PDB file of N, CA, C and O in Angstrom:
ATOM      1  N   MET A   1      96.801 107.948 101.956  1.00  0.00           N
ATOM      2  CA  MET A   1      97.139 108.399 103.284  1.00  0.00           C
ATOM      3  C   MET A   1      97.001 109.790 102.956  1.00  0.00           C
ATOM      4  O   MET A   1      97.858 110.103 102.129  1.00  0.00           O
ATOM      5  N   ALA A   2      96.213 110.804 103.300  1.00  0.00           N
ATOM      6  CA  ALA A   2      96.124 112.217 103.216  1.00  0.00           C
ATOM      7  C   ALA A   2      96.357 112.901 104.277  1.00  0.00           C
ATOM      8  O   ALA A   2      95.625 112.810 105.263  1.00  0.00           O
ATOM      9  N   PRO A   3      97.487 113.742 104.227  1.00  0.00           N
ATOM     10  CA  PRO A   3      97.713 114.738 105.527  1.00  0.00           C
ATOM     11  C   PRO A   3      96.802 115.648 105.643  1.00  0.00           C
ATOM     12  O   PRO A   3      96.175 116.098 104.685  1.00  0.00           O
ATOM     13  N   ILE A   4      96.638 116.027 106.934  1.00  0.00           N
ATOM     14  CA  ILE A   4      95.747 117.028 107.357  1.00  0.00           C
ATOM     15  C   ILE A   4      96.424 118.203 107.665  1.00  0.00           C
ATOM     16  O   ILE A   4      97.285 118.121 108.541  1.00  0.00           O
ATOM     17  N   ALA A   5      96.221 119.283 107.134  1.00  0.00           N
ATOM     18  CA  ALA A   5      97.279 120.549 107.595  1.00  0.00           C
ATOM     19  C   ALA A   5      96.990 121.223 109.045  1.00  0.00           C
ATOM     20  O   ALA A   5      95.970 121.160 109.732  1.00  0.00           O
ATOM     21  N   ARG A   6      98.015 121.777 109.246  1.00  0.00           N
ATOM     22  CA  ARG A   6      97.870 122.174 110.927  1.00  0.00           C
ATOM     23  C   ARG A   6      96.918 123.359 110.865  1.00  0.00           C
ATOM     24  O   ARG A   6      96.976 124.312 110.089  1.00  0.00           O
ATOM     25  N   ALA A   7      96.060 123.130 111.793  1.00  0.00           N
ATOM     26  CA  ALA A   7      94.911 124.416 111.999  1.00  0.00           C
ATOM     27  C   ALA A   7      95.533 125.661 112.280  1.00  0.00           C
ATOM     28  O   ALA A   7      96.542 125.785 112.974  1.00  0.00           O
ATOM     29  N   ALA A   8      94.839 126.684 111.662  1.00  0.00           N
ATOM     30  CA  ALA A   8      95.256 128.007 112.196  1.00  0.00           C
ATOM     31  C   ALA A   8      94.690 128.409 113.503  1.00  0.00           C
ATOM     32  O   ALA A   8      95.209 129.373 114.067  1.00  0.00           O
ATOM     33  N   ASP A   9      93.704 127.806 114.054  1.00  0.00           N
ATOM     34  CA  ASP A   9      93.015 128.152 115.238  1.00  0.00           C
ATOM     35  C   ASP A   9      94.173 128.050 116.455  1.00  0.00           C
ATOM     36  O   ASP A   9      94.803 127.015 116.670  1.00  0.00           O
ATOM     37  N   PRO A  10      94.334 129.191 117.152  1.00  0.00           N
ATOM     38  CA  PRO A  10      95.168 129.123 118.209  1.00  0.00           C
ATOM     39  C   PRO A  10      94.748 128.226 119.491  1.00  0.00           C
ATOM     40  O   PRO A  10      95.566 127.993 120.381  1.00  0.00           O
ATOM     41  N   ARG A  11      93.634 127.817 119.523  1.00  0.00           N
ATOM     42  CA  ARG A  11      93.162 127.257 120.703  1.00  0.00           C
ATOM     43  C   ARG A  11      93.181 125.646 120.266  1.00  0.00           C
ATOM     44  O   ARG A  11      92.436 124.874 120.871  1.00  0.00           O
ATOM     45  N   SER A  12      93.948 125.213 119.325  1.00  0.00           N
ATOM     46  CA  SER A  12      93.991 123.976 118.890  1.00  0.00           C
ATOM     47  C   SER A  12      95.452 123.356 119.194  1.00  0.00           C
ATOM     48  O   SER A  12      96.435 124.040 119.479  1.00  0.00           O
ATOM     49  N   ILE A  13      95.436 122.058 119.095  1.00  0.00           N
ATOM     50  CA  ILE A  13      96.571 121.489 119.202  1.00  0.00           C
ATOM     51  C   ILE A  13      96.889 120.614 117.895  1.00  0.00           C
ATOM     52  O   ILE A  13      95.917 120.241 117.237  1.00  0.00           O
ATOM     53  N   ASP A  14      98.051 120.295 117.512  1.00  0.00           N
ATOM     54  CA  ASP A  14      98.347 119.023 116.648  1.00  0.00           C
ATOM     55  C   ASP A  14      98.557 117.990 117.205  1.00  0.00           C
ATOM     56  O   ASP A  14      99.178 118.092 118.263  1.00  0.00           O
ATOM     57  N   VAL A  15      98.158 116.635 116.767  1.00  0.00           N
ATOM     58  CA  VAL A  15      98.449 115.364 117.012  1.00  0.00           C
ATOM     59  C   VAL A  15      99.059 114.700 115.599  1.00  0.00           C
ATOM     60  O   VAL A  15      98.451 114.524 114.543  1.00  0.00           O
ATOM     61  N   GLU A  16     100.382 114.402 115.898  1.00  0.00           N
ATOM     62  CA  GLU A  16     101.113 113.717 114.790  1.00  0.00           C
ATOM     63  C   GLU A  16     100.939 112.160 115.111  1.00  0.00           C
ATOM     64  O   GLU A  16     101.133 111.730 116.248  1.00  0.00           O
ATOM     65  N   LEU A  17     100.597 111.413 114.140  1.00  0.00           N
ATOM     66  CA  LEU A  17     100.583 109.883 114.256  1.00  0.00           C
ATOM     67  C   LEU A  17     101.603 109.018 113.356  1.00  0.00           C
ATOM     68  O   LEU A  17     101.839 109.160 112.156  1.00  0.00           O
ATOM     69  N   TYR A  18     102.087 108.184 114.161  1.00  0.00           N
ATOM     70  CA  TYR A  18     103.126 107.552 113.500  1.00  0.00           C
ATOM     71  C   TYR A  18     102.843 106.020 113.543  1.00  0.00           C
ATOM     72  O   TYR A  18     102.053 105.502 114.331  1.00  0.00           O
ATOM     73  N   GLY A  19     103.634 105.300 112.533  1.00  0.00           N
ATOM     74  CA  GLY A  19     103.470 103.611 112.769  1.00  0.00           C
ATOM     75  C   GLY A  19     102.322 103.118 112.590  1.00  0.00           C
ATOM     76  O   GLY A  19     101.632 103.494 111.642  1.00  0.00           O
ATOM     77  N   VAL A  20     101.934 102.259 113.392  1.00  0.00           N
ATOM     78  CA  VAL A  20     100.584 101.497 113.244  1.00  0.00           C
ATOM     79  C   VAL A  20      99.461 102.397 113.492  1.00  0.00           C
ATOM     80  O   VAL A  20      98.408 102.225 112.878  1.00  0.00           O
ATOM     81  N   VAL A  21      99.605 103.426 114.414  1.00  0.00           N
ATOM     82  CA  VAL A  21      98.624 104.219 114.644  1.00  0.00           C
ATOM     83  C   VAL A  21      98.213 105.217 113.399  1.00  0.00           C
ATOM     84  O   VAL A  21      97.052 105.592 113.238  1.00  0.00           O
ATOM     85  N   ARG A  22      99.179 105.561 112.632  1.00  0.00           N
ATOM     86  CA  ARG A  22      98.901 106.342 111.372  1.00  0.00           C
ATOM     87  C   ARG A  22      98.509 105.553 110.469  1.00  0.00           C
ATOM     88  O   ARG A  22      97.855 106.135 109.605  1.00  0.00           O
ATOM     89  N   LEU A  23      98.686 104.060 110.251  1.00  0.00           N
ATOM     90  CA  LEU A  23      98.137 103.228 109.175  1.00  0.00           C
ATOM     91  C   LEU A  23      96.721 103.067 109.540  1.00  0.00           C
ATOM     92  O   LEU A  23      95.920 103.086 108.605  1.00  0.00           O
ATOM     93  N   ARG A  24      96.247 102.902 110.801  1.00  0.00           N
ATOM     94  CA  ARG A  24      94.940 102.617 111.354  1.00  0.00           C
ATOM     95  C   ARG A  24      94.005 103.790 110.997  1.00  0.00           C
ATOM     96  O   ARG A  24      92.867 103.724 110.530  1.00  0.00           O
ATOM     97  N   ALA A  25      94.737 104.886 111.319  1.00  0.00           N
ATOM     98  CA  ALA A  25      93.845 106.228 111.227  1.00  0.00           C
ATOM     99  C   ALA A  25      93.752 106.867 109.773  1.00  0.00           C
ATOM    100  O   ALA A  25      92.795 107.595 109.509  1.00  0.00           O
ATOM    101  N   GLY A  26      94.716 106.609 108.848  1.00  0.00           N
ATOM    102  CA  GLY A  26      94.567 106.703 107.530  1.00  0.00           C
ATOM    103  C   GLY A  26      95.114 108.315 107.560  1.00  0.00           C
ATOM    104  O   GLY A  26      94.905 108.855 106.474  1.00  0.00           O
ATOM    105  N   VAL A  27      95.628 109.018 108.346  1.00  0.00           N
ATOM    106  CA  VAL A  27      96.119 110.247 108.318  1.00  0.00           C
ATOM    107  C   VAL A  27      97.314 110.426 109.050  1.00  0.00           C
ATOM    108  O   VAL A  27      97.549 109.650 109.976  1.00  0.00           O
ATOM    109  N   ASP A  28      98.234 111.483 108.726  1.00  0.00           N
ATOM    110  CA  ASP A  28      99.250 111.339 109.553  1.00  0.00           C
ATOM    111  C   ASP A  28      99.412 112.612 110.477  1.00  0.00           C
ATOM    112  O   ASP A  28     100.437 112.810 111.130  1.00  0.00           O
ATOM    113  N   ARG A  29      98.208 113.546 110.481  1.00  0.00           N
ATOM    114  CA  ARG A  29      98.423 114.610 111.379  1.00  0.00           C
ATOM    115  C   ARG A  29      96.936 115.029 111.602  1.00  0.00           C
ATOM    116  O   ARG A  29      96.163 114.909 110.651  1.00  0.00           O
ATOM    117  N   VAL A  30      96.485 115.512 112.793  1.00  0.00           N
ATOM    118  CA  VAL A  30      94.988 115.856 112.880  1.00  0.00           C
ATOM    119  C   VAL A  30      95.374 117.171 113.933  1.00  0.00           C
ATOM    120  O   VAL A  30      96.279 117.237 114.765  1.00  0.00           O
ATOM    121  N   ALA A  31      94.378 118.135 113.581  1.00  0.00           N
ATOM    122  CA  ALA A  31      94.295 119.411 114.643  1.00  0.00           C
ATOM    123  C   ALA A  31      92.957 119.096 115.520  1.00  0.00           C
ATOM    124  O   ALA A  31      91.837 118.895 115.050  1.00  0.00           O
ATOM    125  N   LEU A  32      93.223 119.096 116.530  1.00  0.00           N
ATOM    126  CA  LEU A  32      92.198 119.032 117.399  1.00  0.00           C
ATOM    127  C   LEU A  32      92.020 120.223 118.500  1.00  0.00           C
ATOM    128  O   LEU A  32      92.986 120.965 118.679  1.00  0.00           O
ATOM    129  N   PRO A  33      90.858 120.431 119.223  1.00  0.00           N
ATOM    130  CA  PRO A  33      90.896 121.472 120.221  1.00  0.00           C
ATOM    131  C   PRO A  33      91.606 120.870 121.525  1.00  0.00           C
ATOM    132  O   PRO A  33      91.507 119.725 121.966  1.00  0.00           O
ATOM    133  N   ALA A  34      92.246 121.801 121.955  1.00  0.00           N
ATOM    134  CA  ALA A  34      93.012 121.609 123.355  1.00  0.00           C
ATOM    135  C   ALA A  34      92.222 121.146 124.405  1.00  0.00           C
ATOM    136  O   ALA A  34      91.018 121.398 124.376  1.00  0.00           O
ATOM    137  N   GLY A  35      92.691 120.525 125.309  1.00  0.00           N
ATOM    138  CA  GLY A  35      91.995 119.956 126.619  1.00  0.00           C
ATOM    139  C   GLY A  35      92.593 118.964 127.493  1.00  0.00           C
ATOM    140  O   GLY A  35      93.810 118.967 127.682  1.00  0.00           O
ATOM    141  N   THR A  36      91.910 118.212 127.976  1.00  0.00           N
ATOM    142  CA  THR A  36      92.901 117.275 128.892  1.00  0.00           C
ATOM    143  C   THR A  36      93.030 116.196 128.024  1.00  0.00           C
ATOM    144  O   THR A  36      92.176 116.083 127.144  1.00  0.00           O
ATOM    145  N   LEU A  37      94.134 115.192 128.114  1.00  0.00           N
ATOM    146  CA  LEU A  37      94.473 113.954 127.556  1.00  0.00           C
ATOM    147  C   LEU A  37      93.295 113.588 127.172  1.00  0.00           C
ATOM    148  O   LEU A  37      92.937 113.668 125.997  1.00  0.00           O
ATOM    149  N   ALA A  38      92.469 113.092 128.235  1.00  0.00           N
ATOM    150  CA  ALA A  38      91.362 112.263 127.963  1.00  0.00           C
ATOM    151  C   ALA A  38      90.442 112.821 126.890  1.00  0.00           C
ATOM    152  O   ALA A  38      90.039 112.018 126.049  1.00  0.00           O
ATOM    153  N   GLU A  39      90.041 114.136 126.803  1.00  0.00           N
ATOM    154  CA  GLU A  39      89.339 114.880 125.905  1.00  0.00           C
ATOM    155  C   GLU A  39      89.995 114.782 124.569  1.00  0.00           C
ATOM    156  O   GLU A  39      89.304 114.465 123.600  1.00  0.00           O
ATOM    157  N   VAL A  40      91.405 115.051 124.418  1.00  0.00           N
ATOM    158  CA  VAL A  40      91.991 114.830 122.934  1.00  0.00           C
ATOM    159  C   VAL A  40      91.939 113.756 122.504  1.00  0.00           C
ATOM    160  O   VAL A  40      91.851 113.643 121.281  1.00  0.00           O
ATOM    161  N   LEU A  41      91.978 112.479 123.401  1.00  0.00           N
ATOM    162  CA  LEU A  41      92.039 111.168 122.799  1.00  0.00           C
ATOM    163  C   LEU A  41      90.771 110.848 122.401  1.00  0.00           C
ATOM    164  O   LEU A  41      90.570 110.245 121.346  1.00  0.00           O
ATOM    165  N   GLY A  42      89.714 111.263 123.293  1.00  0.00           N
ATOM    166  CA  GLY A  42      88.245 110.975 122.762  1.00  0.00           C
ATOM    167  C   GLY A  42      87.727 111.706 121.490  1.00  0.00           C
ATOM    168  O   GLY A  42      86.809 111.299 120.778  1.00  0.00           O
ATOM    169  N   ALA A  43      88.465 112.872 121.303  1.00  0.00           N
ATOM    170  CA  ALA A  43      88.230 113.633 119.984  1.00  0.00           C
ATOM    171  C   ALA A  43      88.936 112.925 118.762  1.00  0.00           C
ATOM    172  O   ALA A  43      88.463 112.876 117.627  1.00  0.00           O
ATOM    173  N   LEU A  44      90.142 112.382 119.165  1.00  0.00           N
ATOM    174  CA  LEU A  44      90.751 111.730 118.124  1.00  0.00           C
ATOM    175  C   LEU A  44      90.020 110.482 117.722  1.00  0.00           C
ATOM    176  O   LEU A  44      89.826 110.207 116.538  1.00  0.00           O
ATOM    177  N   ALA A  45      89.638 109.767 118.671  1.00  0.00           N
ATOM    178  CA  ALA A  45      89.002 108.353 118.410  1.00  0.00           C
ATOM    179  C   ALA A  45      87.528 108.830 117.535  1.00  0.00           C
ATOM    180  O   ALA A  45      87.248 108.199 116.516  1.00  0.00           O
ATOM    181  N   ARG A  46      86.779 109.772 117.919  1.00  0.00           N
ATOM    182  CA  ARG A  46      85.644 110.215 117.148  1.00  0.00           C
ATOM    183  C   ARG A  46      86.089 110.519 115.743  1.00  0.00           C
ATOM    184  O   ARG A  46      85.325 110.248 114.816  1.00  0.00           O
ATOM    185  N   ARG A  47      87.421 111.134 115.481  1.00  0.00           N
ATOM    186  CA  ARG A  47      87.903 111.849 114.256  1.00  0.00           C
ATOM    187  C   ARG A  47      88.074 110.688 113.270  1.00  0.00           C
ATOM    188  O   ARG A  47      87.705 110.689 112.096  1.00  0.00           O
ATOM    189  N   CYS A  48      88.747 109.607 113.986  1.00  0.00           N
ATOM    190  CA  CYS A  48      89.568 108.585 113.447  1.00  0.00           C
ATOM    191  C   CYS A  48      89.144 107.191 114.232  1.00  0.00           C
ATOM    192  O   CYS A  48      89.913 106.588 114.981  1.00  0.00           O
ATOM    193  N   PRO A  49      87.690 106.751 113.913  1.00  0.00           N
ATOM    194  CA  PRO A  49      87.275 105.693 114.541  1.00  0.00           C
ATOM    195  C   PRO A  49      87.936 104.265 114.361  1.00  0.00           C
ATOM    196  O   PRO A  49      87.616 103.299 115.054  1.00  0.00           O
ATOM    197  N   ALA A  50      88.775 104.233 113.481  1.00  0.00           N
ATOM    198  CA  ALA A  50      89.581 102.942 113.484  1.00  0.00           C
ATOM    199  C   ALA A  50      90.559 102.854 114.615  1.00  0.00           C
ATOM    200  O   ALA A  50      91.111 101.763 114.755  1.00  0.00           O
ATOM    201  N   LEU A  51      90.892 103.894 115.511  1.00  0.00           N
ATOM    202  CA  LEU A  51      91.676 103.966 116.266  1.00  0.00           C
ATOM    203  C   LEU A  51      91.056 103.467 117.797  1.00  0.00           C
ATOM    204  O   LEU A  51      91.679 103.394 118.856  1.00  0.00           O
ATOM    205  N   ALA A  52      89.577 103.144 117.530  1.00  0.00           N
ATOM    206  CA  ALA A  52      89.084 102.668 118.893  1.00  0.00           C
ATOM    207  C   ALA A  52      88.283 101.134 118.533  1.00  0.00           C
ATOM    208  O   ALA A  52      87.788 100.811 117.453  1.00  0.00           O
ATOM    209  N   PRO A  53      88.328 100.475 119.577  1.00  0.00           N
ATOM    210  CA  PRO A  53      88.699 100.305 120.932  1.00  0.00           C
ATOM    211  C   PRO A  53      90.112  99.812 121.068  1.00  0.00           C
ATOM    212  O   PRO A  53      90.555  99.716 122.213  1.00  0.00           O
ATOM    213  N   GLU A  54      90.849  99.501 120.092  1.00  0.00           N
ATOM    214  CA  GLU A  54      91.896  98.786 120.536  1.00  0.00           C
ATOM    215  C   GLU A  54      93.220  99.712 120.987  1.00  0.00           C
ATOM    216  O   GLU A  54      94.122  99.259 121.692  1.00  0.00           O
ATOM    217  N   LEU A  55      93.195 100.932 120.521  1.00  0.00           N
ATOM    218  CA  LEU A  55      94.243 101.887 120.878  1.00  0.00           C
ATOM    219  C   LEU A  55      93.915 103.112 121.788  1.00  0.00           C
ATOM    220  O   LEU A  55      94.746 103.725 122.459  1.00  0.00           O
ATOM    221  N   ILE A  56      92.461 103.401 121.704  1.00  0.00           N
ATOM    222  CA  ILE A  56      91.809 104.355 122.548  1.00  0.00           C
ATOM    223  C   ILE A  56      90.634 103.955 123.002  1.00  0.00           C
ATOM    224  O   ILE A  56      89.784 103.641 122.169  1.00  0.00           O
ATOM    225  N   ARG A  57      90.336 103.879 124.364  1.00  0.00           N
ATOM    226  CA  ARG A  57      88.952 103.434 124.699  1.00  0.00           C
ATOM    227  C   ARG A  57      88.552 104.446 125.880  1.00  0.00           C
ATOM    228  O   ARG A  57      89.188 104.606 126.922  1.00  0.00           O
ATOM    229  N   ASP A  58      87.362 105.099 125.503  1.00  0.00           N
ATOM    230  CA  ASP A  58      86.912 106.028 126.500  1.00  0.00           C
ATOM    231  C   ASP A  58      87.746 107.109 126.881  1.00  0.00           C
ATOM    232  O   ASP A  58      87.773 107.509 128.045  1.00  0.00           O
ATOM    233  N   GLY A  59      88.431 107.610 125.969  1.00  0.00           N
ATOM    234  CA  GLY A  59      89.535 108.669 126.231  1.00  0.00           C
ATOM    235  C   GLY A  59      90.892 108.366 126.861  1.00  0.00           C
ATOM    236  O   GLY A  59      91.680 109.204 127.298  1.00  0.00           O
ATOM    237  N   HIS A  60      91.053 106.982 126.839  1.00  0.00           N
ATOM    238  CA  HIS A  60      92.212 106.550 127.417  1.00  0.00           C
ATOM    239  C   HIS A  60      93.221 105.900 126.531  1.00  0.00           C
ATOM    240  O   HIS A  60      92.766 105.342 125.533  1.00  0.00           O
ATOM    241  N   ALA A  61      94.680 105.870 126.744  1.00  0.00           N
ATOM    242  CA  ALA A  61      95.430 105.194 125.612  1.00  0.00           C
ATOM    243  C   ALA A  61      95.388 103.884 126.077  1.00  0.00           C
ATOM    244  O   ALA A  61      95.436 103.705 127.294  1.00  0.00           O
ATOM    245  N   SER A  62      95.307 102.937 125.320  1.00  0.00           N
ATOM    246  CA  SER A  62      95.568 101.446 125.753  1.00  0.00           C
ATOM    247  C   SER A  62      97.023 101.314 125.967  1.00  0.00           C
ATOM    248  O   SER A  62      97.709 102.323 125.803  1.00  0.00           O
ATOM    249  N   ALA A  63      97.582 100.212 126.309  1.00  0.00           N
ATOM    250  CA  ALA A  63      98.672  99.742 126.514  1.00  0.00           C
ATOM    251  C   ALA A  63      99.731  99.619 125.439  1.00  0.00           C
ATOM    252  O   ALA A  63     100.948  99.460 125.535  1.00  0.00           O
ATOM    253  N   HIS A  64      98.942  99.735 124.396  1.00  0.00           N
ATOM    254  CA  HIS A  64      99.537  99.411 122.972  1.00  0.00           C
ATOM    255  C   HIS A  64     100.103 101.047 122.102  1.00  0.00           C
ATOM    256  O   HIS A  64     100.679 101.129 121.017  1.00  0.00           O
ATOM    257  N   LEU A  65      99.682 102.203 123.051  1.00  0.00           N
ATOM    258  CA  LEU A  65      99.781 103.391 122.507  1.00  0.00           C
ATOM    259  C   LEU A  65     100.712 104.150 123.636  1.00  0.00           C
ATOM    260  O   LEU A  65     100.583 104.099 124.859  1.00  0.00           O
ATOM    261  N   LEU A  66     101.743 104.907 122.818  1.00  0.00           N
ATOM    262  CA  LEU A  66     102.616 105.771 123.594  1.00  0.00           C
ATOM    263  C   LEU A  66     102.133 107.230 123.087  1.00  0.00           C
ATOM    264  O   LEU A  66     101.795 107.361 121.910  1.00  0.00           O
ATOM    265  N   VAL A  67     102.105 108.210 123.885  1.00  0.00           N
ATOM    266  CA  VAL A  67     101.797 109.480 123.948  1.00  0.00           C
ATOM    267  C   VAL A  67     102.658 110.367 124.205  1.00  0.00           C
ATOM    268  O   VAL A  67     102.941 110.376 125.403  1.00  0.00           O
ATOM    269  N   ALA A  68     103.286 111.240 123.502  1.00  0.00           N
ATOM    270  CA  ALA A  68     104.671 112.237 123.901  1.00  0.00           C
ATOM    271  C   ALA A  68     104.002 113.501 123.877  1.00  0.00           C
ATOM    272  O   ALA A  68     103.210 113.669 122.949  1.00  0.00           O
ATOM    273  N   LEU A  69     104.176 114.545 124.815  1.00  0.00           N
ATOM    274  CA  LEU A  69     103.815 115.874 124.754  1.00  0.00           C
ATOM    275  C   LEU A  69     105.051 116.462 124.004  1.00  0.00           C
ATOM    276  O   LEU A  69     106.216 116.332 124.381  1.00  0.00           O
ATOM    277  N   ASP A  70     104.656 117.092 122.950  1.00  0.00           N
ATOM    278  CA  ASP A  70     105.901 118.181 122.484  1.00  0.00           C
ATOM    279  C   ASP A  70     107.111 117.123 122.096  1.00  0.00           C
ATOM    280  O   ASP A  70     108.229 117.635 122.146  1.00  0.00           O
ATOM    281  N   GLY A  71     107.068 115.694 121.709  1.00  0.00           N
ATOM    282  CA  GLY A  71     107.864 114.970 121.489  1.00  0.00           C
ATOM    283  C   GLY A  71     109.043 115.078 122.431  1.00  0.00           C
ATOM    284  O   GLY A  71     110.172 114.995 121.946  1.00  0.00           O
ATOM    285  N   ARG A  72     108.869 115.274 123.882  1.00  0.00           N
ATOM    286  CA  ARG A  72     109.608 115.441 124.761  1.00  0.00           C
ATOM    287  C   ARG A  72     109.515 114.459 126.229  1.00  0.00           C
ATOM    288  O   ARG A  72     110.436 114.071 126.949  1.00  0.00           O
ATOM    289  N   GLU A  73     108.197 114.262 126.333  1.00  0.00           N
ATOM    290  CA  GLU A  73     107.683 113.755 127.671  1.00  0.00           C
ATOM    291  C   GLU A  73     106.424 112.779 127.241  1.00  0.00           C
ATOM    292  O   GLU A  73     105.419 113.181 126.655  1.00  0.00           O
ATOM    293  N   VAL A  74     106.687 111.353 127.665  1.00  0.00           N
ATOM    294  CA  VAL A  74     105.542 110.487 127.561  1.00  0.00           C
ATOM    295  C   VAL A  74     104.657 110.573 128.755  1.00  0.00           C
ATOM    296  O   VAL A  74     104.982 110.385 129.927  1.00  0.00           O
ATOM    297  N   ILE A  75     103.512 110.879 128.287  1.00  0.00           N
ATOM    298  CA  ILE A  75     102.375 111.091 129.089  1.00  0.00           C
ATOM    299  C   ILE A  75     101.457 110.195 129.223  1.00  0.00           C
ATOM    300  O   ILE A  75     101.480 109.489 128.215  1.00  0.00           O
ATOM    301  N   ASP A  76     100.455 109.771 130.133  1.00  0.00           N
ATOM    302  CA  ASP A  76      99.416 108.856 130.427  1.00  0.00           C
ATOM    303  C   ASP A  76      98.290 109.239 131.408  1.00  0.00           C
ATOM    304  O   ASP A  76      97.274 108.582 131.636  1.00  0.00           O
ATOM    305  N   ASP A  77      98.647 110.399 131.937  1.00  0.00           N
ATOM    306  CA  ASP A  77      97.391 110.870 132.900  1.00  0.00           C
ATOM    307  C   ASP A  77      96.197 111.506 132.207  1.00  0.00           C
ATOM    308  O   ASP A  77      96.330 112.587 131.634  1.00  0.00           O
ATOM    309  N   PRO A  78      95.088 110.896 132.242  1.00  0.00           N
ATOM    310  CA  PRO A  78      93.827 111.355 131.525  1.00  0.00           C
ATOM    311  C   PRO A  78      93.506 112.604 131.769  1.00  0.00           C
ATOM    312  O   PRO A  78      92.843 113.234 130.945  1.00  0.00           O
ATOM    313  N   ALA A  79      93.918 113.153 132.921  1.00  0.00           N
ATOM    314  CA  ALA A  79      93.657 114.451 133.496  1.00  0.00           C
ATOM    315  C   ALA A  79      94.490 115.749 133.075  1.00  0.00           C
ATOM    316  O   ALA A  79      94.153 116.927 133.188  1.00  0.00           O
ATOM    317  N   ARG A  80      95.531 115.275 132.621  1.00  0.00           N
ATOM    318  CA  ARG A  80      96.769 116.079 132.023  1.00  0.00           C
ATOM    319  C   ARG A  80      96.367 117.330 131.054  1.00  0.00           C
ATOM    320  O   ARG A  80      96.353 117.179 129.832  1.00  0.00           O
ATOM    321  N   PRO A  81      96.096 118.365 131.568  1.00  0.00           N
ATOM    322  CA  PRO A  81      95.954 119.429 130.464  1.00  0.00           C
ATOM    323  C   PRO A  81      96.758 119.516 129.315  1.00  0.00           C
ATOM    324  O   PRO A  81      97.960 119.314 129.487  1.00  0.00           O
ATOM    325  N   ILE A  82      96.321 119.797 128.072  1.00  0.00           N
ATOM    326  CA  ILE A  82      97.096 119.637 126.925  1.00  0.00           C
ATOM    327  C   ILE A  82      96.944 121.158 126.371  1.00  0.00           C
ATOM    328  O   ILE A  82      95.867 121.437 125.846  1.00  0.00           O
ATOM    329  N   ALA A  83      97.810 122.026 126.441  1.00  0.00           N
ATOM    330  CA  ALA A  83      97.736 123.484 126.112  1.00  0.00           C
ATOM    331  C   ALA A  83      97.570 123.697 124.878  1.00  0.00           C
ATOM    332  O   ALA A  83      98.130 122.921 124.104  1.00  0.00           O
ATOM    333  N   PRO A  84      96.759 124.799 124.334  1.00  0.00           N
ATOM    334  CA  PRO A  84      96.769 125.190 122.924  1.00  0.00           C
ATOM    335  C   PRO A  84      98.187 125.390 122.371  1.00  0.00           C
ATOM    336  O   PRO A  84      99.068 125.899 123.065  1.00  0.00           O
ATOM    337  N   GLY A  85      98.366 125.033 121.270  1.00  0.00           N
ATOM    338  CA  GLY A  85      99.707 124.991 120.471  1.00  0.00           C
ATOM    339  C   GLY A  85     100.615 123.960 120.769  1.00  0.00           C
ATOM    340  O   GLY A  85     101.652 123.928 120.107  1.00  0.00           O
ATOM    341  N   SER A  86     100.434 123.144 121.603  1.00  0.00           N
ATOM    342  CA  SER A  86     100.971 121.825 121.611  1.00  0.00           C
ATOM    343  C   SER A  86     100.944 120.860 120.831  1.00  0.00           C
ATOM    344  O   SER A  86      99.977 120.768 120.075  1.00  0.00           O
ATOM    345  N   CYS A  87     101.902 119.955 120.792  1.00  0.00           N
ATOM    346  CA  CYS A  87     101.873 118.825 119.857  1.00  0.00           C
ATOM    347  C   CYS A  87     101.872 117.368 120.527  1.00  0.00           C
ATOM    348  O   CYS A  87     102.690 117.126 121.415  1.00  0.00           O
ATOM    349  N   LEU A  88     101.025 116.471 120.137  1.00  0.00           N
ATOM    350  CA  LEU A  88     100.975 115.212 120.660  1.00  0.00           C
ATOM    351  C   LEU A  88     101.526 114.284 119.703  1.00  0.00           C
ATOM    352  O   LEU A  88     101.267 114.389 118.504  1.00  0.00           O
ATOM    353  N   VAL A  89     102.290 113.360 120.180  1.00  0.00           N
ATOM    354  CA  VAL A  89     103.204 112.541 119.089  1.00  0.00           C
ATOM    355  C   VAL A  89     102.516 111.092 119.621  1.00  0.00           C
ATOM    356  O   VAL A  89     102.726 110.636 120.745  1.00  0.00           O
ATOM    357  N   LEU A  90     101.736 110.514 118.701  1.00  0.00           N
ATOM    358  CA  LEU A  90     101.374 108.823 119.029  1.00  0.00           C
ATOM    359  C   LEU A  90     101.867 108.108 118.114  1.00  0.00           C
ATOM    360  O   LEU A  90     101.909 108.282 116.897  1.00  0.00           O
ATOM    361  N   THR A  91     102.420 106.897 119.073  1.00  0.00           N
ATOM    362  CA  THR A  91     102.937 106.037 118.163  1.00  0.00           C
ATOM    363  C   THR A  91     102.670 104.580 119.041  1.00  0.00           C
ATOM    364  O   THR A  91     102.419 104.655 120.244  1.00  0.00           O
ATOM    365  N   SER A  92     102.734 103.429 118.438  1.00  0.00           N
ATOM    366  CA  SER A  92     102.434 102.114 119.065  1.00  0.00           C
ATOM    367  C   SER A  92     103.446 101.805 119.804  1.00  0.00           C
ATOM    368  O   SER A  92     104.597 101.907 119.380  1.00  0.00           O
ATOM    369  N   ALA A  93     103.156 101.384 121.016  1.00  0.00           N
ATOM    370  CA  ALA A  93     104.329 100.695 121.918  1.00  0.00           C
ATOM    371  C   ALA A  93     104.611  99.300 121.532  1.00  0.00           C
ATOM    372  O   ALA A  93     103.760  98.441 121.301  1.00  0.00           O
ATOM    373  N   GLN A  94     106.140  99.136 121.476  1.00  0.00           N
ATOM    374  CA  GLN A  94     106.330  97.811 120.912  1.00  0.00           C
ATOM    375  C   GLN A  94     107.715  97.387 121.591  1.00  0.00           C
ATOM    376  O   GLN A  94     108.690  98.115 121.783  1.00  0.00           O
ATOM    377  N   ALA A  95     107.568  96.038 121.907  1.00  0.00           N
ATOM    378  CA  ALA A  95     108.525  95.574 122.684  1.00  0.00           C
ATOM    379  C   ALA A  95     109.886  95.290 121.693  1.00  0.00           C
ATOM    380  O   ALA A  95     109.773  95.251 120.467  1.00  0.00           O
ATOM    381  N   GLY A  96     110.993  95.127 122.292  1.00  0.00           N
ATOM    382  CA  GLY A  96     112.457  95.141 121.290  1.00  0.00           C
ATOM    383  C   GLY A  96     112.728  96.013 121.178  1.00  0.00           C
ATOM    384  O   GLY A  96     112.257  97.065 121.608  1.00  0.00           O
ATOM    385  N   GLY A  97     113.866  95.725 120.346  1.00  0.00           N
ATOM    386  CA  GLY A  97     114.653  97.194 119.823  1.00  0.00           C
ATOM    387  C   GLY A  97     115.931  96.948 119.039  1.00  0.00           C
ATOM    388  O   GLY A  97     116.585  97.899 118.611  1.00  0.00           O
TER     389      GLY A  97
END
């Protein structure tokens, strides 16, 4: 699994992948253009096709995927803007504890 370095582009965001999401994608981090959550997830699915359609479909996160903005707030609104410089953390939603 090869890490992808943070992008130097100030218009981009970092997406960190953990757990099953990381295993499927084959990378632990991806730099993508900022946009709405749907646009970012769509770009991620194109960059890492193994994430679709089970975890990402048509720019929407499945019930099996948790998305946290800057590691602080779990988000799921596809229209939510993701500002440049932000970090999305993606992990699988698992029951139990």
